PDB file of N, CA, C and O in Angstrom:
ATOM      1  N   MET A   1     149.578 193.849  50.684  1.00  0.00           N
ATOM      2  CA  MET A   1     149.975 192.460  50.837  1.00  0.00           C
ATOM      3  C   MET A   1     150.979 192.041  49.765  1.00  0.00           C
ATOM      4  O   MET A   1     151.910 191.291  50.061  1.00  0.00           O
ATOM      5  N   LEU A   2     150.812 192.503  48.538  1.00  0.00           N
ATOM      6  CA  LEU A   2     151.698 192.082  47.456  1.00  0.00           C
ATOM      7  C   LEU A   2     153.070 192.740  47.511  1.00  0.00           C
ATOM      8  O   LEU A   2     154.048 192.167  47.031  1.00  0.00           O
ATOM      9  N   LEU A   3     153.155 193.927  48.085  1.00  0.00           N
ATOM     10  CA  LEU A   3     154.436 194.630  48.105  1.00  0.00           C
ATOM     11  C   LEU A   3     155.532 193.829  48.804  1.00  0.00           C
ATOM     12  O   LEU A   3     156.631 193.730  48.258  1.00  0.00           O
ATOM     13  N   PRO A   4     155.291 193.251  49.988  1.00  0.00           N
ATOM     14  CA  PRO A   4     156.359 192.447  50.602  1.00  0.00           C
ATOM     15  C   PRO A   4     156.746 191.228  49.759  1.00  0.00           C
ATOM     16  O   PRO A   4     157.919 190.856  49.719  1.00  0.00           O
ATOM     17  N   ILE A   5     155.795 190.614  49.099  1.00  0.00           N
ATOM     18  CA  ILE A   5     156.091 189.442  48.271  1.00  0.00           C
ATOM     19  C   ILE A   5     156.929 189.847  47.065  1.00  0.00           C
ATOM     20  O   ILE A   5     157.922 189.190  46.753  1.00  0.00           O
ATOM     21  N   THR A   6     156.540 190.916  46.388  1.00  0.00           N
ATOM     22  CA  THR A   6     157.313 191.354  45.221  1.00  0.00           C
ATOM     23  C   THR A   6     158.701 191.837  45.640  1.00  0.00           C
ATOM     24  O   THR A   6     159.671 191.625  44.913  1.00  0.00           O
ATOM     25  N   ASN A   7     158.806 192.480  46.794  1.00  0.00           N
ATOM     26  CA  ASN A   7     160.121 192.888  47.282  1.00  0.00           C
ATOM     27  C   ASN A   7     161.008 191.681  47.565  1.00  0.00           C
ATOM     28  O   ASN A   7     162.203 191.702  47.269  1.00  0.00           O
ATOM     29  N   LEU A   8     160.429 190.637  48.135  1.00  0.00           N
ATOM     30  CA  LEU A   8     161.182 189.420  48.401  1.00  0.00           C
ATOM     31  C   LEU A   8     161.646 188.774  47.095  1.00  0.00           C
ATOM     32  O   LEU A   8     162.782 188.308  46.999  1.00  0.00           O
ATOM     33  N   ILE A   9     160.779 188.746  46.105  1.00  0.00           N
ATOM     34  CA  ILE A   9     161.152 188.184  44.795  1.00  0.00           C
ATOM     35  C   ILE A   9     162.304 188.977  44.197  1.00  0.00           C
ATOM     36  O   ILE A   9     163.271 188.396  43.705  1.00  0.00           O
ATOM     37  N   HIS A  10     162.206 190.300  44.237  1.00  0.00           N
ATOM     38  CA  HIS A  10     163.303 191.144  43.743  1.00  0.00           C
ATOM     39  C   HIS A  10     164.593 190.851  44.503  1.00  0.00           C
ATOM     40  O   HIS A  10     165.655 190.717  43.894  1.00  0.00           O
ATOM     41  N   LEU A  11     164.507 190.751  45.809  1.00  0.00           N
ATOM     42  CA  LEU A  11     165.682 190.515  46.636  1.00  0.00           C
ATOM     43  C   LEU A  11     166.352 189.185  46.293  1.00  0.00           C
ATOM     44  O   LEU A  11     167.575 189.117  46.179  1.00  0.00           O
ATOM     45  N   VAL A  12     165.563 188.143  46.131  1.00  0.00           N
ATOM     46  CA  VAL A  12     166.118 186.823  45.802  1.00  0.00           C
ATOM     47  C   VAL A  12     166.820 186.854  44.445  1.00  0.00           C
ATOM     48  O   VAL A  12     167.928 186.336  44.303  1.00  0.00           O
ATOM     49  N   PHE A  13     166.183 187.451  43.466  1.00  0.00           N
ATOM     50  CA  PHE A  13     166.806 187.506  42.138  1.00  0.00           C
ATOM     51  C   PHE A  13     168.047 188.394  42.146  1.00  0.00           C
ATOM     52  O   PHE A  13     169.053 188.036  41.533  1.00  0.00           O
ATOM     53  N   GLU A  14     168.006 189.527  42.814  1.00  0.00           N
ATOM     54  CA  GLU A  14     169.173 190.407  42.879  1.00  0.00           C
ATOM     55  C   GLU A  14     170.332 189.722  43.593  1.00  0.00           C
ATOM     56  O   GLU A  14     171.483 189.871  43.184  1.00  0.00           O
ATOM     57  N   ALA A  15     170.045 188.978  44.649  1.00  0.00           N
ATOM     58  CA  ALA A  15     171.097 188.244  45.357  1.00  0.00           C
ATOM     59  C   ALA A  15     171.729 187.206  44.435  1.00  0.00           C
ATOM     60  O   ALA A  15     172.946 187.022  44.445  1.00  0.00           O
ATOM     61  N   TYR A  16     170.907 186.529  43.640  1.00  0.00           N
ATOM     62  CA  TYR A  16     171.461 185.519  42.729  1.00  0.00           C
ATOM     63  C   TYR A  16     172.270 186.177  41.612  1.00  0.00           C
ATOM     64  O   TYR A  16     173.305 185.649  41.206  1.00  0.00           O
ATOM     65  N   TYR A  17     171.806 187.326  41.112  1.00  0.00           N
ATOM     66  CA  TYR A  17     172.591 188.062  40.117  1.00  0.00           C
ATOM     67  C   TYR A  17     173.968 188.407  40.684  1.00  0.00           C
ATOM     68  O   TYR A  17     174.979 188.297  39.989  1.00  0.00           O
ATOM     69  N   LEU A  18     173.999 188.823  41.942  1.00  0.00           N
ATOM     70  CA  LEU A  18     175.261 189.180  42.582  1.00  0.00           C
ATOM     71  C   LEU A  18     176.172 187.960  42.704  1.00  0.00           C
ATOM     72  O   LEU A  18     177.368 188.053  42.426  1.00  0.00           O
ATOM     73  N   VAL A  19     175.629 186.833  43.111  1.00  0.00           N
ATOM     74  CA  VAL A  19     176.417 185.600  43.213  1.00  0.00           C
ATOM     75  C   VAL A  19     176.949 185.206  41.837  1.00  0.00           C
ATOM     76  O   VAL A  19     178.094 184.769  41.716  1.00  0.00           O
ATOM     77  N   LEU A  20     176.141 185.354  40.822  1.00  0.00           N
ATOM     78  CA  LEU A  20     176.569 185.036  39.465  1.00  0.00           C
ATOM     79  C   LEU A  20     177.682 185.980  39.003  1.00  0.00           C
ATOM     80  O   LEU A  20     178.629 185.549  38.345  1.00  0.00           O
ATOM     81  N   LEU A  21     177.572 187.238  39.340  1.00  0.00           N
ATOM     82  CA  LEU A  21     178.614 188.203  39.002  1.00  0.00           C
ATOM     83  C   LEU A  21     179.920 187.859  39.726  1.00  0.00           C
ATOM     84  O   LEU A  21     180.998 187.953  39.140  1.00  0.00           O
ATOM     85  N   VAL A  22     179.825 187.468  40.979  1.00  0.00           N
ATOM     86  CA  VAL A  22     181.024 187.047  41.725  1.00  0.00           C
ATOM     87  C   VAL A  22     181.654 185.842  41.038  1.00  0.00           C
ATOM     88  O   VAL A  22     182.878 185.755  40.940  1.00  0.00           O
ATOM     89  N   ARG A  23     180.840 184.927  40.568  1.00  0.00           N
ATOM     90  CA  ARG A  23     181.353 183.741  39.862  1.00  0.00           C
ATOM     91  C   ARG A  23     182.126 184.153  38.606  1.00  0.00           C
ATOM     92  O   ARG A  23     183.201 183.621  38.330  1.00  0.00           O
ATOM     93  N   VAL A  24     181.579 185.088  37.860  1.00  0.00           N
ATOM     94  CA  VAL A  24     182.247 185.544  36.640  1.00  0.00           C
ATOM     95  C   VAL A  24     183.583 186.209  36.973  1.00  0.00           C
ATOM     96  O   VAL A  24     184.597 185.923  36.337  1.00  0.00           O
ATOM     97  N   VAL A  25     183.583 187.082  37.956  1.00  0.00           N
ATOM     98  CA  VAL A  25     184.815 187.778  38.343  1.00  0.00           C
ATOM     99  C   VAL A  25     185.851 186.779  38.860  1.00  0.00           C
ATOM    100  O   VAL A  25     187.036 186.890  38.544  1.00  0.00           O
ATOM    101  N   MET A  26     185.407 185.812  39.648  1.00  0.00           N
ATOM    102  CA  MET A  26     186.340 184.795  40.136  1.00  0.00           C
ATOM    103  C   MET A  26     186.952 184.002  38.985  1.00  0.00           C
ATOM    104  O   MET A  26     188.121 183.622  39.045  1.00  0.00           O
ATOM    105  N   SER A  27     186.175 183.755  37.949  1.00  0.00           N
ATOM    106  CA  SER A  27     186.726 183.002  36.816  1.00  0.00           C
ATOM    107  C   SER A  27     187.749 183.840  36.048  1.00  0.00           C
ATOM    108  O   SER A  27     188.702 183.296  35.490  1.00  0.00           O
ATOM    109  N   TRP A  28     187.558 185.144  36.018  1.00  0.00           N
ATOM    110  CA  TRP A  28     188.533 186.015  35.351  1.00  0.00           C
ATOM    111  C   TRP A  28     189.828 186.085  36.145  1.00  0.00           C
ATOM    112  O   TRP A  28     190.915 186.137  35.570  1.00  0.00           O
ATOM    113  N   MET A  29     189.707 186.086  37.475  1.00  0.00           N
ATOM    114  CA  MET A  29     190.884 186.253  38.327  1.00  0.00           C
ATOM    115  C   MET A  29     191.711 184.980  38.420  1.00  0.00           C
ATOM    116  O   MET A  29     192.906 185.039  38.710  1.00  0.00           O
ATOM    117  N   ARG A  30     191.100 183.846  38.180  1.00  0.00           N
ATOM    118  CA  ARG A  30     191.792 182.549  38.221  1.00  0.00           C
ATOM    119  C   ARG A  30     192.594 182.371  39.508  1.00  0.00           C
ATOM    120  O   ARG A  30     193.787 182.069  39.477  1.00  0.00           O
ATOM    121  N   LEU A  31     191.917 182.563  40.635  1.00  0.00           N
ATOM    122  CA  LEU A  31     192.568 182.392  41.926  1.00  0.00           C
ATOM    123  C   LEU A  31     192.829 180.909  42.188  1.00  0.00           C
ATOM    124  O   LEU A  31     191.986 180.067  41.878  1.00  0.00           O
ATOM    125  N   PRO A  32     193.983 180.588  42.754  1.00  0.00           N
ATOM    126  CA  PRO A  32     194.238 179.174  43.088  1.00  0.00           C
ATOM    127  C   PRO A  32     193.317 178.719  44.211  1.00  0.00           C
ATOM    128  O   PRO A  32     192.863 179.538  45.010  1.00  0.00           O
ATOM    129  N   SER A  33     193.042 177.448  44.277  1.00  0.00           N
ATOM    130  CA  SER A  33     192.085 176.925  45.259  1.00  0.00           C
ATOM    131  C   SER A  33     192.562 177.104  46.692  1.00  0.00           C
ATOM    132  O   SER A  33     191.740 177.101  47.609  1.00  0.00           O
ATOM    133  N   HIS A  34     193.855 177.259  46.915  1.00  0.00           N
ATOM    134  CA  HIS A  34     194.358 177.467  48.278  1.00  0.00           C
ATOM    135  C   HIS A  34     194.319 178.937  48.699  1.00  0.00           C
ATOM    136  O   HIS A  34     194.655 179.259  49.839  1.00  0.00           O
ATOM    137  N   ASN A  35     193.909 179.837  47.789  1.00  0.00           N
ATOM    138  CA  ASN A  35     193.756 181.248  48.138  1.00  0.00           C
ATOM    139  C   ASN A  35     192.667 181.378  49.200  1.00  0.00           C
ATOM    140  O   ASN A  35     191.624 180.737  49.075  1.00  0.00           O
ATOM    141  N   PRO A  36     192.878 182.196  50.251  1.00  0.00           N
ATOM    142  CA  PRO A  36     191.884 182.293  51.332  1.00  0.00           C
ATOM    143  C   PRO A  36     190.497 182.746  50.859  1.00  0.00           C
ATOM    144  O   PRO A  36     189.486 182.263  51.368  1.00  0.00           O
ATOM    145  N   VAL A  37     190.442 183.657  49.900  1.00  0.00           N
ATOM    146  CA  VAL A  37     189.150 184.124  49.379  1.00  0.00           C
ATOM    147  C   VAL A  37     188.454 182.996  48.649  1.00  0.00           C
ATOM    148  O   VAL A  37     187.265 182.750  48.852  1.00  0.00           O
ATOM    149  N   MET A  38     189.194 182.319  47.805  1.00  0.00           N
ATOM    150  CA  MET A  38     188.614 181.209  47.041  1.00  0.00           C
ATOM    151  C   MET A  38     188.180 180.077  47.960  1.00  0.00           C
ATOM    152  O   MET A  38     187.133 179.467  47.745  1.00  0.00           O
ATOM    153  N   ALA A  39     188.972 179.799  48.969  1.00  0.00           N
ATOM    154  CA  ALA A  39     188.624 178.725  49.898  1.00  0.00           C
ATOM    155  C   ALA A  39     187.387 179.073  50.717  1.00  0.00           C
ATOM    156  O   ALA A  39     186.628 178.183  51.101  1.00  0.00           O
ATOM    157  N   ALA A  40     187.177 180.370  50.989  1.00  0.00           N
ATOM    158  CA  ALA A  40     186.054 180.791  51.815  1.00  0.00           C
ATOM    159  C   ALA A  40     184.744 180.847  51.039  1.00  0.00           C
ATOM    160  O   ALA A  40     183.725 180.332  51.499  1.00  0.00           O
ATOM    161  N   ILE A  41     184.769 181.468  49.872  1.00  0.00           N
ATOM    162  CA  ILE A  41     183.498 181.681  49.157  1.00  0.00           C
ATOM    163  C   ILE A  41     183.369 180.872  47.873  1.00  0.00           C
ATOM    164  O   ILE A  41     182.269 180.732  47.337  1.00  0.00           O
ATOM    165  N   GLY A  42     184.466 180.344  47.384  1.00  0.00           N
ATOM    166  CA  GLY A  42     184.439 179.607  46.126  1.00  0.00           C
ATOM    167  C   GLY A  42     183.455 178.460  46.094  1.00  0.00           C
ATOM    168  O   GLY A  42     182.640 178.387  45.174  1.00  0.00           O
ATOM    169  N   PRO A  43     183.500 177.551  47.074  1.00  0.00           N
ATOM    170  CA  PRO A  43     182.560 176.421  47.043  1.00  0.00           C
ATOM    171  C   PRO A  43     181.095 176.852  47.100  1.00  0.00           C
ATOM    172  O   PRO A  43     180.245 176.248  46.444  1.00  0.00           O
ATOM    173  N   LEU A  44     180.799 177.883  47.873  1.00  0.00           N
ATOM    174  CA  LEU A  44     179.427 178.378  47.958  1.00  0.00           C
ATOM    175  C   LEU A  44     178.971 178.966  46.625  1.00  0.00           C
ATOM    176  O   LEU A  44     177.883 178.657  46.140  1.00  0.00           O
ATOM    177  N   VAL A  45     179.811 179.814  46.042  1.00  0.00           N
ATOM    178  CA  VAL A  45     179.465 180.460  44.772  1.00  0.00           C
ATOM    179  C   VAL A  45     179.301 179.421  43.666  1.00  0.00           C
ATOM    180  O   VAL A  45     178.332 179.463  42.908  1.00  0.00           O
ATOM    181  N   TYR A  46     180.237 178.502  43.577  1.00  0.00           N
ATOM    182  CA  TYR A  46     180.145 177.468  42.542  1.00  0.00           C
ATOM    183  C   TYR A  46     178.961 176.541  42.784  1.00  0.00           C
ATOM    184  O   TYR A  46     178.294 176.124  41.836  1.00  0.00           O
ATOM    185  N   GLY A  47     178.697 176.217  44.040  1.00  0.00           N
ATOM    186  CA  GLY A  47     177.564 175.358  44.364  1.00  0.00           C
ATOM    187  C   GLY A  47     176.222 175.984  44.017  1.00  0.00           C
ATOM    188  O   GLY A  47     175.282 175.281  43.645  1.00  0.00           O
ATOM    189  N   LEU A  48     176.132 177.310  44.139  1.00  0.00           N
ATOM    190  CA  LEU A  48     174.878 178.000  43.823  1.00  0.00           C
ATOM    191  C   LEU A  48     174.692 178.241  42.324  1.00  0.00           C
ATOM    192  O   LEU A  48     173.560 178.297  41.843  1.00  0.00           O
ATOM    193  N   THR A  49     175.784 178.382  41.590  1.00  0.00           N
ATOM    194  CA  THR A  49     175.665 178.763  40.182  1.00  0.00           C
ATOM    195  C   THR A  49     175.811 177.601  39.203  1.00  0.00           C
ATOM    196  O   THR A  49     175.181 177.599  38.145  1.00  0.00           O
ATOM    197  N   GLU A  50     176.619 176.634  39.540  1.00  0.00           N
ATOM    198  CA  GLU A  50     176.899 175.555  38.582  1.00  0.00           C
ATOM    199  C   GLU A  50     175.670 174.754  38.168  1.00  0.00           C
ATOM    200  O   GLU A  50     175.576 174.379  36.999  1.00  0.00           O
ATOM    201  N   PRO A  51     174.711 174.468  39.074  1.00  0.00           N
ATOM    202  CA  PRO A  51     173.538 173.696  38.630  1.00  0.00           C
ATOM    203  C   PRO A  51     172.716 174.392  37.538  1.00  0.00           C
ATOM    204  O   PRO A  51     172.038 173.718  36.763  1.00  0.00           O
ATOM    205  N   LEU A  52     172.765 175.703  37.465  1.00  0.00           N
ATOM    206  CA  LEU A  52     172.043 176.404  36.400  1.00  0.00           C
ATOM    207  C   LEU A  52     172.926 176.680  35.191  1.00  0.00           C
ATOM    208  O   LEU A  52     172.425 176.760  34.069  1.00  0.00           O
ATOM    209  N   LEU A  53     174.220 176.826  35.396  1.00  0.00           N
ATOM    210  CA  LEU A  53     175.121 177.107  34.279  1.00  0.00           C
ATOM    211  C   LEU A  53     175.450 175.855  33.458  1.00  0.00           C
ATOM    212  O   LEU A  53     175.575 175.932  32.236  1.00  0.00           O
ATOM    213  N   ARG A  54     175.588 174.718  34.116  1.00  0.00           N
ATOM    214  CA  ARG A  54     175.982 173.489  33.416  1.00  0.00           C
ATOM    215  C   ARG A  54     175.027 173.113  32.281  1.00  0.00           C
ATOM    216  O   ARG A  54     175.498 172.810  31.185  1.00  0.00           O
ATOM    217  N   PRO A  55     173.702 173.118  32.494  1.00  0.00           N
ATOM    218  CA  PRO A  55     172.814 172.766  31.376  1.00  0.00           C
ATOM    219  C   PRO A  55     172.913 173.752  30.204  1.00  0.00           C
ATOM    220  O   PRO A  55     172.790 173.355  29.046  1.00  0.00           O
ATOM    221  N   ILE A  56     173.133 175.027  30.505  1.00  0.00           N
ATOM    222  CA  ILE A  56     173.280 176.015  29.429  1.00  0.00           C
ATOM    223  C   ILE A  56     174.551 175.724  28.641  1.00  0.00           C
ATOM    224  O   ILE A  56     174.540 175.761  27.411  1.00  0.00           O
ATOM    225  N   ARG A  57     175.648 175.436  29.342  1.00  0.00           N
ATOM    226  CA  ARG A  57     176.897 175.101  28.654  1.00  0.00           C
ATOM    227  C   ARG A  57     176.740 173.858  27.799  1.00  0.00           C
ATOM    228  O   ARG A  57     177.270 173.790  26.690  1.00  0.00           O
ATOM    229  N   ASN A  58     176.011 172.871  28.314  1.00  0.00           N
ATOM    230  CA  ASN A  58     175.796 171.633  27.538  1.00  0.00           C
ATOM    231  C   ASN A  58     175.007 171.917  26.269  1.00  0.00           C
ATOM    232  O   ASN A  58     175.272 171.313  25.229  1.00  0.00           O
ATOM    233  N   LEU A  59     174.037 172.831  26.339  1.00  0.00           N
ATOM    234  CA  LEU A  59     173.273 173.199  25.144  1.00  0.00           C
ATOM    235  C   LEU A  59     174.119 173.984  24.143  1.00  0.00           C
ATOM    236  O   LEU A  59     173.942 173.844  22.933  1.00  0.00           O
ATOM    237  N   LEU A  60     175.035 174.806  24.645  1.00  0.00           N
ATOM    238  CA  LEU A  60     175.851 175.656  23.780  1.00  0.00           C
ATOM    239  C   LEU A  60     177.051 174.937  23.173  1.00  0.00           C
ATOM    240  O   LEU A  60     177.573 175.367  22.144  1.00  0.00           O
ATOM    241  N   ARG A  61     177.490 173.859  23.791  1.00  0.00           N
ATOM    242  CA  ARG A  61     178.719 173.187  23.369  1.00  0.00           C
ATOM    243  C   ARG A  61     178.786 172.923  21.859  1.00  0.00           C
ATOM    244  O   ARG A  61     179.825 173.197  21.258  1.00  0.00           O
ATOM    245  N   PRO A  62     177.729 172.404  21.216  1.00  0.00           N
ATOM    246  CA  PRO A  62     177.837 172.150  19.775  1.00  0.00           C
ATOM    247  C   PRO A  62     177.975 173.418  18.931  1.00  0.00           C
ATOM    248  O   PRO A  62     178.440 173.348  17.794  1.00  0.00           O
ATOM    249  N   TYR A  63     177.583 174.561  19.463  1.00  0.00           N
ATOM    250  CA  TYR A  63     177.580 175.792  18.674  1.00  0.00           C
ATOM    251  C   TYR A  63     178.757 176.708  18.968  1.00  0.00           C
ATOM    252  O   TYR A  63     178.963 177.684  18.246  1.00  0.00           O
ATOM    253  N   GLN A  64     179.528 176.424  19.999  1.00  0.00           N
ATOM    254  CA  GLN A  64     180.612 177.318  20.374  1.00  0.00           C
ATOM    255  C   GLN A  64     181.830 177.190  19.481  1.00  0.00           C
ATOM    256  O   GLN A  64     182.524 178.179  19.245  1.00  0.00           O
ATOM    257  N   GLY A  65     182.101 176.019  18.988  1.00  0.00           N
ATOM    258  CA  GLY A  65     183.208 175.833  18.066  1.00  0.00           C
ATOM    259  C   GLY A  65     184.550 176.285  18.623  1.00  0.00           C
ATOM    260  O   GLY A  65     185.332 176.912  17.909  1.00  0.00           O
ATOM    261  N   GLY A  66     184.829 175.977  19.885  1.00  0.00           N
ATOM    262  CA  GLY A  66     186.116 176.343  20.468  1.00  0.00           C
ATOM    263  C   GLY A  66     186.219 177.786  20.910  1.00  0.00           C
ATOM    264  O   GLY A  66     187.317 178.264  21.194  1.00  0.00           O
ATOM    265  N   MET A  67     185.109 178.488  20.975  1.00  0.00           N
ATOM    266  CA  MET A  67     185.126 179.883  21.398  1.00  0.00           C
ATOM    267  C   MET A  67     185.627 179.963  22.846  1.00  0.00           C
ATOM    268  O   MET A  67     185.114 179.253  23.710  1.00  0.00           O
ATOM    269  N   PRO A  68     186.617 180.814  23.119  1.00  0.00           N
ATOM    270  CA  PRO A  68     187.207 180.847  24.464  1.00  0.00           C
ATOM    271  C   PRO A  68     186.366 181.581  25.512  1.00  0.00           C
ATOM    272  O   PRO A  68     186.708 181.550  26.694  1.00  0.00           O
ATOM    273  N   ILE A  69     185.297 182.227  25.114  1.00  0.00           N
ATOM    274  CA  ILE A  69     184.478 182.989  26.045  1.00  0.00           C
ATOM    275  C   ILE A  69     183.242 182.173  26.406  1.00  0.00           C
ATOM    276  O   ILE A  69     182.543 181.649  25.538  1.00  0.00           O
ATOM    277  N   ASP A  70     182.991 182.080  27.711  1.00  0.00           N
ATOM    278  CA  ASP A  70     181.820 181.365  28.216  1.00  0.00           C
ATOM    279  C   ASP A  70     180.658 182.362  28.308  1.00  0.00           C
ATOM    280  O   ASP A  70     180.673 183.259  29.151  1.00  0.00           O
ATOM    281  N   VAL A  71     179.670 182.207  27.452  1.00  0.00           N
ATOM    282  CA  VAL A  71     178.529 183.130  27.446  1.00  0.00           C
ATOM    283  C   VAL A  71     177.360 182.608  28.280  1.00  0.00           C
ATOM    284  O   VAL A  71     176.302 183.236  28.336  1.00  0.00           O
ATOM    285  N   SER A  72     177.554 181.458  28.927  1.00  0.00           N
ATOM    286  CA  SER A  72     176.456 180.892  29.716  1.00  0.00           C
ATOM    287  C   SER A  72     176.002 181.806  30.860  1.00  0.00           C
ATOM    288  O   SER A  72     174.801 181.850  31.130  1.00  0.00           O
ATOM    289  N   PRO A  73     176.894 182.543  31.553  1.00  0.00           N
ATOM    290  CA  PRO A  73     176.382 183.460  32.581  1.00  0.00           C
ATOM    291  C   PRO A  73     175.488 184.559  32.013  1.00  0.00           C
ATOM    292  O   PRO A  73     174.499 184.944  32.636  1.00  0.00           O
ATOM    293  N   LEU A  74     175.832 185.056  30.843  1.00  0.00           N
ATOM    294  CA  LEU A  74     175.006 186.086  30.207  1.00  0.00           C
ATOM    295  C   LEU A  74     173.632 185.530  29.855  1.00  0.00           C
ATOM    296  O   LEU A  74     172.615 186.176  30.106  1.00  0.00           O
ATOM    297  N   LEU A  75     173.600 184.340  29.278  1.00  0.00           N
ATOM    298  CA  LEU A  75     172.322 183.723  28.930  1.00  0.00           C
ATOM    299  C   LEU A  75     171.508 183.404  30.176  1.00  0.00           C
ATOM    300  O   LEU A  75     170.283 183.522  30.166  1.00  0.00           O
ATOM    301  N   LEU A  76     172.184 183.000  31.250  1.00  0.00           N
ATOM    302  CA  LEU A  76     171.479 182.730  32.501  1.00  0.00           C
ATOM    303  C   LEU A  76     170.878 184.017  33.061  1.00  0.00           C
ATOM    304  O   LEU A  76     169.753 184.009  33.561  1.00  0.00           O
ATOM    305  N   MET A  77     171.620 185.120  32.982  1.00  0.00           N
ATOM    306  CA  MET A  77     171.072 186.395  33.459  1.00  0.00           C
ATOM    307  C   MET A  77     169.838 186.799  32.659  1.00  0.00           C
ATOM    308  O   MET A  77     168.862 187.291  33.224  1.00  0.00           O
ATOM    309  N   LEU A  78     169.880 186.592  31.359  1.00  0.00           N
ATOM    310  CA  LEU A  78     168.715 186.905  30.526  1.00  0.00           C
ATOM    311  C   LEU A  78     167.531 186.011  30.896  1.00  0.00           C
ATOM    312  O   LEU A  78     166.403 186.487  31.016  1.00  0.00           O
ATOM    313  N   ALA A  79     167.791 184.728  31.074  1.00  0.00           N
ATOM    314  CA  ALA A  79     166.720 183.798  31.445  1.00  0.00           C
ATOM    315  C   ALA A  79     166.152 184.133  32.824  1.00  0.00           C
ATOM    316  O   ALA A  79     164.942 184.051  33.035  1.00  0.00           O
ATOM    317  N   LEU A  80     167.015 184.508  33.755  1.00  0.00           N
ATOM    318  CA  LEU A  80     166.545 184.889  35.090  1.00  0.00           C
ATOM    319  C   LEU A  80     165.700 186.152  35.039  1.00  0.00           C
ATOM    320  O   LEU A  80     164.715 186.274  35.767  1.00  0.00           O
ATOM    321  N   GLY A  81     166.086 187.097  34.173  1.00  0.00           N
ATOM    322  CA  GLY A  81     165.285 188.310  34.011  1.00  0.00           C
ATOM    323  C   GLY A  81     163.898 187.993  33.490  1.00  0.00           C
ATOM    324  O   GLY A  81     162.909 188.563  33.953  1.00  0.00           O
ATOM    325  N   LEU A  82     163.822 187.091  32.532  1.00  0.00           N
ATOM    326  CA  LEU A  82     162.519 186.672  32.011  1.00  0.00           C
ATOM    327  C   LEU A  82     161.707 185.945  33.077  1.00  0.00           C
ATOM    328  O   LEU A  82     160.505 186.173  33.214  1.00  0.00           O
ATOM    329  N   ALA A  83     162.365 185.073  33.827  1.00  0.00           N
ATOM    330  CA  ALA A  83     161.671 184.334  34.885  1.00  0.00           C
ATOM    331  C   ALA A  83     161.182 185.281  35.974  1.00  0.00           C
ATOM    332  O   ALA A  83     160.072 185.123  36.481  1.00  0.00           O
ATOM    333  N   GLN A  84     161.994 186.252  36.330  1.00  0.00           N
ATOM    334  CA  GLN A  84     161.599 187.217  37.340  1.00  0.00           C
ATOM    335  C   GLN A  84     160.380 188.006  36.889  1.00  0.00           C
ATOM    336  O   GLN A  84     159.434 188.187  37.655  1.00  0.00           O
ATOM    337  N   GLY A  85     160.401 188.474  35.649  1.00  0.00           N
ATOM    338  CA  GLY A  85     159.259 189.207  35.119  1.00  0.00           C
ATOM    339  C   GLY A  85     157.994 188.358  35.098  1.00  0.00           C
ATOM    340  O   GLY A  85     156.909 188.834  35.435  1.00  0.00           O
ATOM    341  N   PHE A  86     158.141 187.102  34.702  1.00  0.00           N
ATOM    342  CA  PHE A  86     156.998 186.196  34.660  1.00  0.00           C
ATOM    343  C   PHE A  86     156.436 185.969  36.060  1.00  0.00           C
ATOM    344  O   PHE A  86     155.225 186.033  36.268  1.00  0.00           O
ATOM    345  N   ILE A  87     157.314 185.707  37.007  1.00  0.00           N
ATOM    346  CA  ILE A  87     156.867 185.462  38.390  1.00  0.00           C
ATOM    347  C   ILE A  87     156.204 186.691  38.966  1.00  0.00           C
ATOM    348  O   ILE A  87     155.163 186.584  39.615  1.00  0.00           O
ATOM    349  N   LEU A  88     156.786 187.859  38.741  1.00  0.00           N
ATOM    350  CA  LEU A  88     156.180 189.088  39.265  1.00  0.00           C
ATOM    351  C   LEU A  88     154.817 189.353  38.629  1.00  0.00           C
ATOM    352  O   LEU A  88     153.888 189.795  39.305  1.00  0.00           O
ATOM    353  N   ARG A  89     154.702 189.087  37.342  1.00  0.00           N
ATOM    354  CA  ARG A  89     153.409 189.258  36.674  1.00  0.00           C
ATOM    355  C   ARG A  89     152.382 188.270  37.222  1.00  0.00           C
ATOM    356  O   ARG A  89     151.214 188.610  37.410  1.00  0.00           O
ATOM    357  N   LEU A  90     152.828 187.063  37.469  1.00  0.00           N
ATOM    358  CA  LEU A  90     151.960 186.031  38.018  1.00  0.00           C
ATOM    359  C   LEU A  90     151.487 186.405  39.436  1.00  0.00           C
ATOM    360  O   LEU A  90     150.308 186.257  39.761  1.00  0.00           O
ATOM    361  N   VAL A  91     152.395 186.878  40.254  1.00  0.00           N
ATOM    362  CA  VAL A  91     152.049 187.284  41.618  1.00  0.00           C
ATOM    363  C   VAL A  91     151.135 188.494  41.608  1.00  0.00           C
ATOM    364  O   VAL A  91     150.199 188.567  42.404  1.00  0.00           O
ATOM    365  N   SER A  92     151.388 189.433  40.731  1.00  0.00           N
ATOM    366  CA  SER A  92     150.550 190.639  40.657  1.00  0.00           C
ATOM    367  C   SER A  92     149.124 190.316  40.210  1.00  0.00           C
ATOM    368  O   SER A  92     148.184 191.037  40.547  1.00  0.00           O
ATOM    369  N   GLY A  93     148.970 189.236  39.455  1.00  0.00           N
ATOM    370  CA  GLY A  93     147.650 188.848  38.983  1.00  0.00           C
ATOM    371  C   GLY A  93     146.814 188.140  40.028  1.00  0.00           C
ATOM    372  O   GLY A  93     145.627 187.896  39.816  1.00  0.00           O
ATOM    373  N   LEU A  94     147.422 187.808  41.153  1.00  0.00           N
ATOM    374  CA  LEU A  94     146.674 187.099  42.207  1.00  0.00           C
ATOM    375  C   LEU A  94     145.722 188.007  42.930  1.00  0.00           C
ATOM    376  O   LEU A  94     145.021 187.567  43.842  1.00  0.00           O
TER     377      LEU A  94
END
């Protein structure tokens, strides 16, 4: 019974990691908004990632001191890894 649930949890987190990675790559490429790829997937990717990235950026703003690299995706990946482990441990204990 637990195997399908844990597989689903893994799948959801892996899918979000992939969306987050796409967001990072898109930010490196700096595609214009009229680009067909950006117009097709950009709003979806940004809509899924920005609600979790924005609070991290707001927390980091006082400590970045003008640093040109956005480390919020890395911190989000670490936090998601911890959350995934916690959820899986919680489900396994049921």
